[in-house]
C-alpha angles and dihedrals in degrees: 000000000000121000113264093237094062109113092015135101109277110242117253121229147163122224134166117265128226084260088061091247125127111255118192123201120200111177112218092028096080097108096265094311129123124241133223115196117185125192113204133184105231138353113240097028116123099245096042090047091050089048092046091046093048091055089049092051092045090056093056102029107031118081090207090061099039094041093051096043090224116185112228119200124181119206131189138154089249117118123249088252092056094042099048098070092041090050090048100043089050094039094230106188093197137075114278111191137196118229093176094169094044094231098132092044098045107024101032103030099029098225124161135210126281136223098027092320094298096117138016114280123254108239134168122195121197112207122187128227090268093055098254119137104238099177146351127215116200108178110143100189106032111071089181093061086068098052089045091049092054089046092054093049093047091054089046092053092045094053089045091058094053 
């Protein structure tokens, strides 16, 4: 069953970044650039680190990412204090935000728990330049599925603009 936000305007929100600063996301007001928002369960775990580093590497090495100017944002329930050293250690060049009360994750973006409800789910939302949610990936164990999902959407958006 498709996610209920597909085809709708992505919700705006403000959260605290790993640098302990307020970061506001307003989909559709990204200067004509798409947005990839990924919700991950826990900083420092192997799959979350692989996913975060894959986004980092794609931003520097993948023409679809650099050519589109996509904005990548990572979100977890970890505190900024927990996120900061992980972001620094892995040299993550994009905002990583703390959703400690899980309101953005659950109330705005309607994600569910993963792995039999034991952890937060792993979701990636692809939002086009107009702020519309085009697709949602919800693979809990395969970090690469999220990168491939964004790759696919970047190619789709590029072909639509021709």
